[in-house]
C-alpha positions as CSV (number, residue, x, y, z in Angstrom):
1,X,0.0,0.0,0.0
2,X,1.4,3.4,-1.0
3,X,2.4,5.8,1.7
4,X,0.5,9.1,1.8
5,X,2.9,12.0,1.6
6,X,2.4,14.9,3.9
7,X,3.3,18.1,2.2
8,X,4.3,21.3,4.0
9,X,2.5,24.6,4.1
10,X,4.8,27.6,3.9
11,X,3.6,31.0,5.1
12,X,3.5,34.0,2.8
13,X,6.6,35.4,4.6
14,X,8.5,32.1,4.2
15,X,7.6,31.9,0.5
16,X,8.8,35.5,0.1
17,X,12.1,34.7,1.8
18,X,12.7,31.7,-0.4
19,X,12.0,33.8,-3.5
20,X,14.5,36.4,-2.3
21,X,17.0,33.6,-1.7
22,X,16.5,32.3,-5.3
23,X,16.9,35.7,-6.8
24,X,20.0,36.6,-4.9
25,X,22.0,33.6,-6.0
26,X,24.2,33.9,-2.9
27,X,24.6,31.6,0.1
28,X,26.0,28.3,1.0
29,X,26.2,25.5,-1.5
30,X,23.7,23.4,0.4
31,X,21.2,26.3,0.9
32,X,19.8,26.5,-2.6
33,X,18.9,22.8,-3.1
34,X,17.3,22.8,0.4
35,X,15.3,25.9,-0.5
36,X,14.2,24.3,-3.8
37,X,13.1,21.2,-2.0
38,X,11.0,23.2,0.4
39,X,9.5,25.2,-2.4
40,X,8.6,22.1,-4.4
41,X,7.1,20.4,-1.3
42,X,5.0,23.5,-0.7
43,X,3.7,23.1,-4.3
44,X,2.8,19.5,-3.5
45,X,5.3,17.8,-5.7
46,X,6.0,14.2,-4.5
47,X,9.4,13.5,-3.0
48,X,10.6,11.1,-5.7
49,X,9.9,13.7,-8.3
50,X,11.9,16.3,-6.3
51,X,14.9,14.1,-5.7
52,X,15.6,13.2,-9.3
53,X,16.1,16.6,-10.9
54,X,17.9,18.0,-7.8
55,X,20.4,15.1,-7.8
56,X,19.7,14.2,-4.2
57,X,18.3,11.2,-2.4
58,X,14.7,10.7,-1.4
59,X,15.9,10.4,2.2
60,X,17.3,14.0,1.9
61,X,13.9,15.3,0.8
62,X,12.2,13.5,3.7
63,X,14.9,14.7,6.2
64,X,14.5,18.4,5.1
65,X,10.7,18.1,5.2
66,X,10.9,16.5,8.7
67,X,13.2,19.3,10.0
68,X,10.9,22.0,8.5
69,X,7.8,20.5,10.2
70,X,9.6,20.0,13.5
71,X,11.8,23.1,13.8
72,X,10.8,25.5,11.1
73,X,12.2,27.0,7.9
74,X,15.5,28.3,9.3
75,X,16.4,24.9,10.8
76,X,15.5,23.1,7.5
77,X,17.8,25.4,5.5
78,X,20.8,25.4,7.7
79,X,23.1,22.8,9.2
80,X,23.2,22.2,12.9
81,X,26.5,23.1,14.5
82,X,28.8,20.1,14.9
83,X,30.8,19.5,18.0
84,X,34.4,18.8,17.3
85,X,36.9,17.2,19.6
86,X,38.5,20.0,21.7
87,X,42.2,20.7,21.2
88,X,44.4,18.6,23.4
89,X,47.3,21.1,23.2
90,X,46.5,24.6,24.4
91,X,47.4,27.8,22.5
92,X,50.0,28.7,25.1
93,X,51.7,25.3,24.7
94,X,51.6,25.7,20.9
95,X,53.3,29.1,21.2
96,X,56.0,27.6,23.5
97,X,56.6,24.8,21.0
98,X,56.9,27.3,18.2
99,X,59.3,29.4,20.2
100,X,61.3,26.3,21.1
101,X,61.6,25.4,17.4
102,X,62.9,28.9,16.7
103,X,65.6,28.7,19.4
104,X,69.1,27.2,19.1
105,X,69.3,23.5,18.6
106,X,70.6,21.5,21.6
107,X,74.2,20.3,21.8
108,X,75.3,17.6,19.4
109,X,72.4,18.5,17.0
110,X,72.7,20.7,13.9
111,X,69.0,21.6,14.0
112,X,65.7,20.7,15.7
113,X,64.0,17.6,14.4
114,X,60.3,17.0,14.9
115,X,60.9,14.1,17.3
116,X,63.4,16.1,19.3
117,X,60.9,19.0,19.6
118,X,58.2,16.6,20.7
119,X,60.5,15.0,23.4
120,X,61.7,18.3,24.7
121,X,58.2,19.8,24.8
122,X,57.1,17.0,27.1
123,X,60.3,17.2,29.2
124,X,59.8,20.9,29.7
125,X,56.2,20.4,30.7
126,X,54.5,22.3,27.8
127,X,52.1,19.4,27.5
128,X,51.6,15.9,28.8
129,X,52.3,14.2,25.5
130,X,52.7,15.2,21.9
131,X,53.7,13.3,18.8
132,X,56.1,14.5,16.2
133,X,53.2,14.7,13.7
134,X,51.4,17.0,16.1
135,X,54.5,19.2,16.3
136,X,54.6,19.2,12.5
137,X,51.0,20.5,12.3
138,X,51.7,23.1,15.0
139,X,54.6,24.5,13.0
140,X,52.8,24.2,9.8
141,X,49.8,26.3,11.1
142,X,52.1,29.0,12.3
143,X,54.2,29.1,9.0
144,X,57.3,28.6,11.2
145,X,60.6,27.2,9.9
146,X,62.7,24.8,11.8
147,X,66.0,26.3,10.4
C-alpha cells in the first residue's frame, strides 16, 4: 500500500524569503537545493519527483521536510553546529613549542627535528604528550621554519 505523503505549508513570509534567496544567488552551496526542496514540497510535488532533478536522495527530501515540520524553515535550510573534539594542546603550549623550534638547537644537534621537539616539549612540561606529527602540524599552522 502506498504511503500518503504529507506536504508542507509555507507561510507567505516564508515563500517571500525563499524567492528572495533564489533571486540573490548567494549563500552556502547546500542552501539553494534545500530551499528548492521546500519550495517544491509546498507546491505538493511528490518527494521522488523532487529528488531526481535536484540530484539528491529521497531520504534527503524527507529529512529536510521533517526538519521543517519539527523546527521551522531556518532549521531546515541550515546545518546544525557540529561538536568537534577539543584541542588537546593549548594555545599557550603551541606558542611555546613554536618558540622552542625557533631557538638554538641542543648540543650535538645541527637543528631541531620534529621528534626532538616533541620529546623536549614533554620534558619541559609544555604538554603531557605530543607526537612528532602534532608538532609538524603546529609548526605548519604558524608558518614557522625549523631552520
